[in-house]
Every structure is written in structure tokens, then in C-alpha cells.
C-alpha positions in Angstrom: -75.3 138.0 113.6 -77.8 140.8 114.4 -79.8 139.7 111.6 -80.0 136.1 112.3 -80.3 136.7 115.8 -83.7 139.2 115.0 -85.0 136.5 112.7 -84.9 133.7 115.3 -85.8 136.1 118.1 -89.0 136.6 115.5 -89.4 133.3 115.0 -89.5 132.5 118.8 -91.9 135.0 119.8 -94.1 134.0 116.5 -94.4 130.7 117.9 -95.4 132.4 121.8 -97.8 133.9 120.3 -99.0 130.2 118.6 -98.7 128.8 121.6 -101.0 131.7 123.9 -103.7 131.7 121.0 -103.7 127.8 120.2 -102.4 125.8 117.6 -104.9 125.4 114.5 -103.5 121.7 113.6 -101.3 121.0 116.5 -98.1 122.4 115.3 -96.6 125.8 115.3 -97.0 127.0 110.9 -93.4 128.6 111.5 -94.4 131.2 108.3 -97.0 132.4 109.9 -94.5 132.7 113.1 -91.4 134.4 111.4 -94.0 136.7 109.8 -96.1 137.5 113.1 -93.0 137.6 115.5 -90.9 140.0 113.2 -93.8 142.3 112.6 -95.1 142.0 116.1 -91.7 142.7 117.1 -90.9 145.7 115.5 -94.3 147.4 115.9 -95.7 146.2 119.9 -92.0 145.9 121.0 -90.7 149.5 119.5 -94.4 150.9 120.8 -94.1 149.6 124.4 -90.5 150.3 124.5 -90.7 154.4 123.7 -93.8 154.7 126.1 -92.4 153.1 129.0 -89.0 155.0 128.5 -86.7 152.4 127.9 -85.6 153.5 124.5 -84.3 151.3 121.8 -83.1 148.9 124.1 -83.9 145.0 125.0 -85.7 145.2 127.8 -88.3 143.1 129.4 -91.1 145.6 128.2 -89.7 145.5 124.6 -89.9 141.6 125.0 -93.4 141.5 126.6 -94.7 144.7 124.0 -93.4 141.9 121.3 -95.3 139.2 122.2 -98.8 141.1 121.9 -98.1 142.9 118.7 -97.3 138.9 118.0 -100.4 137.6 119.1 -102.3 140.5 117.7 -100.6 139.6 114.4 -101.2 136.5 114.5 -105.6 136.6 115.9 -105.8 139.0 112.6 -104.4 137.1 110.0 -106.1 133.9 111.6 -109.3 135.5 111.4 -108.7 137.2 107.6 -108.0 134.0 106.7 -111.1 132.1 108.0 -113.0 135.2 106.9 -111.9 134.5 103.0 -112.5 131.0 103.6 -116.2 131.3 104.3 -116.6 133.5 102.0 -114.7 131.6 99.1 
């Protein structure tokens, strides 16, 4: 059950990151949302939670860090795909 909750949380955070950056074709790319949400949650959420001294518990600082991490991962992915599309 915990794994399903983490996947759902990652997808919601990833979709939020896409909404913040603007959706490219008007829809949420759920594959990108899942990937950026999980990676962003792990890196951003963990780092911000540990830096703020909250530990590894669900706190607002971890949720904000997850969203910031997902925004950074989504922006990097979009940059990479546009870069390779322009080169090829």
C-alpha cells in the first residue's frame, strides 16, 4: 500500500510541476509526471527535509522540496528533449 501511495504522490507532484512550467500540448504527460515526481521527491524532498532538520517524515518542507525537485527535473527533461530535437 505504501508503494502505491508513493507512486500516486509522485504523479501528483510531477503533474503539479508541469502545471507550474506550463503544459506543452495542453495535457499532462503522465509518464513524465511519474518520473519527475518520483525523482524530484526523492532528491528534493529528502534534501530539504534533512537540511531543515525534519528528518525523514512527511512535513511541509519535504513536500515543498519535492515540488521544487520535480520542477527542476521537468525543466531539465524539456531542455534535453528540445536540444536533441533541434540537433537532429
